[in-house]
N, C-alpha and C positions, 0 to 999 in steps of 0.2 A: 504494500500500500504506500509506504514512504517513498520507495523507488519510483512508483508511478507518478506520485505527487510532484517529486523533483523533476522528473522527465517532462511532464506537461507544463510545469512552470517555466523550465528552461525553454521549451518550444514556444510558449507565448511570448516570452521576453525576446527571443530571436526574431519572432514575427513582428514585434514592435520596432526593433532595430531595423529590420529590412524595410518596413513601411516608411520609416524616417529616411532611410537612404534613398528610397524611391522618391519621396517628396523632395528631398534635397536635389536630386537629379533634375527635377522639373524647374528649379530656380536657375535660370540660365543668366549668363552675363552678357546681356544685350542682344542675344540672338532670339528670334522668334521660335516658339516651340508650342505645338498644339496642346500638349499636356499641361501647359501653364494654367489653362482655363478649367481643368478638371474639377477644382474645388469650388468654382464659382457657382452659386445657387441662384436660380431665378424663380419668381413666383409664377407658377404655371396653373392657372385656374384654381388658386387657393392653396396649392401645396408647393413646398420648396423642392425644386428639381434641378439636378446638375445641368449646366448649359449644354453639355455634349448630348444630353437626351432630348433637347427641344430644338437643336440647331446642328448643321453641319459645320465642322471646324476644319479649315484648311490653312495652308501657308500660301500667302499671295507671293511673297518674296522673302528674302532672308530676314528682314526686319519687320514684317507685317503679317498679322494673322487675320484671315478672313472668316467671318461667322455669318452663316446664312441660316436664319430660322426656318424651320419647316412651315411655319404658319406666318402670314404676313402681319397679323396683329401682335406677334410676339417680338418684333423688332425693337420697339421702345423698351419693354421690360428687360429684355436681354442686354440692350446697351446700358440701361440703368444698373443692372446687376454687376456688369463688368466694371463700370465706373465706380460703384460703391464698394467694390471688393478691396482688400488690403494690398492689391498688387500695384496700385499707383499707375494704372493704365487709363488712357483717355480715348475711348472708341469714338468713331464717327460713322454715321450711317450714310450710305449712298443707295437710296431706294431700298431693295430688299437685302443688300449685303452691308454688314458692319465690318469696317476696317479698323483693326486694333494695331496701330503702330507701336513698336517697341521704343521706349525713350532711350536716348543716349545715356550711357552710364556715367553720370557725373559722380563726384565724391558723395554728394547728398544721397543720390539714388543708391549707391552702393551701400551706404549706412542703413538706408531704409530696407534694403534687401537683407542685410545682416540682421536687422530686428526681426523680419519675418522668419529668417532661418532660426534665430534663437527662440522664438516663440514656438516653432515646430519642434525644436529640441526639447523645450520645456514640456510640451505636450507628450512627447515620447517618454521623458523621465517620469511623468505623472502616470503614464500607462504602465510602466515597469513597476512603480511603487504600488499601483493598484493590484497588480498581479501578485506581488509579494504579500500584500494584505489578505488577498483571497486565499493564498496558500497557507498562511498562518491561521486563518479562520478555520480551514479544513483541519489543520493540525489540532487546534484547540477542541473542535467537535470530536475528533477521533480520541482525544485524551479524555473528554467527558464520558464518551461511550466505552472507555477502558479498552480500546483497540490497540493503543500504543502506550508505552510507559512515559513518564515524565522525562526521563533521560533522552529517550528517542525524540521526544517532542523538542526538547531544548537543542539537541544536536542538529536536528533537521532545521529548526529555525536559524541556527548559526549558518548552516550551509546555504539556506535560501537567502539570507542576508549577504553572503559572499557572492552568490549569483547576481543578486541585485546591484552590488557595488561594481561587479565586473561589467554589467551591461550599461550602467550609468557612465562608467569610464569610457566604454565603446561609444556611447552617444556623444559624450564630450569630444572624443577624438574626431568623430565624423563632423561635428560642428566646427571644430578648429580647422580641419582641412577645408571645409566649404568656405569659411571666413577668409582664409588665405587666398582661396580661389577667386573669391569675389573682390577682394582688395587688389589683386594683381591687375595692372593696367595693360 
C-alpha cells in the first residue's frame, strides 16, 4: 500500500512538472506560436471555452497569429478575450479574421513574460504541494484504520517530503532556465 502511494504520488508530481515544461515551451521569445493562445478562454454562449475550440488558429507569418472564429458573431468576444488575457497581446480584426501581432520584445515585455513564467511556476509548486497533502491525508487515514504503523507513516511522510523538495527544485531549475532564455537578446 505504501509503495503504491509513493509511486502514484511521484507520477502525479512528474505530470505537474511536465505540464509546467509544456506551458513554458509556449512562452516564446518574440516568435508567433499557435499554442500561445491555448489558455485563453472566451465566453461562448455563457460558458468559458478555450479559444481553439471556437476558432481556427493559424500562423499568418513568423510574427503574426491568425484567429478565425467558426461563427461570425464570435469575432468580438474572441478579440476581447485575447486582449484581456495576461499575454499582453493587442489583436486587430479584419472582417472575420483576427490578426494577433507579436510585440517586439522590449526589456519591459521580457519582464512581463518572466512574471507570467513565475506565475506558472508558482502554480506548479502549489500543485506539487497539494499532491503531497493528499498523500499525507491517505497516510493518516491508513494509520487511523490501523493498516500501517506510526513508524511507517512517519517514514513515508519523510520520503514524500523529499519527493516534494526534489520536484520543487526541478520546477525552480526549469524556471531559471526559461528566465535566462527570455532575458537573452
